[in-house]
N, C-alpha and C positions, 0 to 999 in steps of 0.2 A: 684574060678573064676567067675567073674561077667560079664555077657554080657550087653552091653550099646548099645542103640538105640537113636539117637537124630535127630531131625526134624530141618534141617538148613533151614527153609524158603522154604518147598517144596522139599528140597533133603535130603534124610535120610543118615545118617553116622551111622555106626556100628563098634564096637570094642569091645574087651574082656579085662578085667582089672583083674590083680592078686592082690589078698590083703594078706599082710604078716600075718604071724601067730600071730604077735604082736597086730594084729587090724588094722583098717581102717587108712589111712594116708591122708593128703591133696592131691587132685587130681593133683594139680599145682606141686607138688613135683615128680610127676611119670614119669619114663622114656618112650618115646615113640618110638615105633620099628614098621616095617613090617615085618609079619611071612613070611618067604622065602626070606626076602630082599627087598629092595627097587625096585618098578615096573617102567616100561617105563613111565607110567602116572606120577609117583611121579618125575622122572627126568625132565619133562615137566613143572611140576608145581614148581620144585625148580628153575628153570632157569629163570622164571618170578617173584618168590618171592625174589631170590636174587638179581635180578636186581633192583627192587625198593627199597629193604632194603639198597643196597649197595649206591642208590643215595641218601637216607635218611642220611646215614653214611656221605658222601660227604657234603651234604648241611648243616648237623650239625656242621661239622668242618668249614665250612664257616662261620656260626653263631658264634661259638666261637672266631675265629680270628677276625672278625667284632667287636665284642664286646670288645675285648682286644684293638684295634685300637682305639674304641670310648673312653674307659677308659683313654688311654694314651692322648689322645687330651683332654679329660676333665679335667684330673690332670694337665696339663701342662698350660690351661687357667686359673686354679684356682691358681696354685702355681707360675705361671710364670717362670717355670724351667721343662726341659724335665722329664717325668715320669721314674721311676725305671722299665726298660724294664724287667729285670729277675724277678722282685716280680710281675709284672702283668702276665707274662707267666707261672706262677705258680697258677694263681687264678683259681678256678672252675667255672664251670658254674653258679651254685647258687652264688658264690661270685661276679661274674661279673654283674649278673643280679640285685643283692641287691645294688651293687656300682651305676650302672647306673640309676637305678629307684631313688635313693635317689637324685644322682646329678640333674637329669631331673626335680626333684620336688623343688630344691633349687633355690634360687633367682641368684645363680652364673652360672647356665646353659647358655651356649652360644651356643649349639647345636640345630640348627633349627629342630623341629618337633620331638625331642628326646623324649618329655614326651609322645606325642600321640602314637610314636612307642613302648615305652615300657609298656604302657597301653594295645595296642593292641595285644602284645605279651603274656601279661598276661591274658586277656579275651580268646584268641585262645589256651590258655595252651601250648605253644609251648615247652617249657622245658619239661613238662609231656609227651607230645606225642613223642617227640625225644627219651627221657628216655626209655618209654615203648618199642619202635621198638628196640633200641641198646640193653636194658639189658634183653629182653623179650627172653625166651625158645621157639624157634618157634617148633610147630610141622609141620616139612617140608615133609608132605606127601600128596598125592592128596586123596580128598573125605572126609577131616574132617573139610573143611572150611578154611578159613586163621585164624589161632588160634595160640597163646602163651601164655604160663604159666609166671607170673610175681610176684617176691617177692619183697615186697616195704620196704622202710626204717622204717617204724612203726611197722614191724613184721607181717603185714597181707599179704596175697597172693591172687591171683586171675588167673582163666583161662578165657581168653577173646577171643570171636569170634568175627571176623569183614569181611572185604572183601577187595580186592586189591584198589579199588578205595577209600578206607580210608587211605590207604600207599600213594597213588599218591597225595591225598589232602595233606598230612603230609608233603610229600617232597616239595610240591609247597609253603605250608605255611612257611616252613625254608628258602627256597630260598628267599621269599619275606622279611622275616625278615632280612637276612643278606643284601639285597638290600638296604632296607631302611636305615640301620645303616651306611652302606659305602656311599651311596649318600649324607648322611647329612655331611659328613666330607670328601668329593671328592676332595675339593681343598687343603685341608690341610694334604694329605698323599700321598706318592709316589705310582704311579701305573705302571703296565706293560701292554701295549697295543699291541695285536698281530694283524697282517696285516688282512683285510677283505678279505674273499675268496669267498663270495656269497652275496645274498641279505640279510643275517641275518635272525635269528629267534626272534619273539617277547619274551621278557622276564617278569617275574614278577614285577609287580610296587606296592608300597605300597599303 
């Protein structure tokens, strides 16, 4: 058993880690649990953590749908025929992003601001930030920071410590990306508009 103590910017995190007899393993692969079971502080922390992760999941879904809508509009403008909805629905985030980036850089692009939007998304690593949150293995316990383990497609792994403000920023960036795409094709796609019930809240703008 190994005792670990970490300085999290003025706050100390401590835990013990068992090492299998076969030798050390990647800490990112370790199972995380609380001796005696989750505490009340863990429950409070989880409520805050799950709320923002859930918001990121929703915003990420909006981004994927917005990219699919934009791909359909883009293909229709190039081919002068409706895009294959079924084919587009099966496209992954990576494929959608590649398709839109190539289209945005082409002479055929008829979606205003698309090139700038895709460049902005690449600069801000929108896909990577969403993937880290959605595919991360979260340490959902109080007292260890906002931390997750992540295994990447290239075979590497990492344990990343951040804070809730980074997650809130990720949520807002995703919402901004989806809004920018949808605003660009607003007049070329059907919309559902719910009735106004109050003064409204300011939304993210590209």
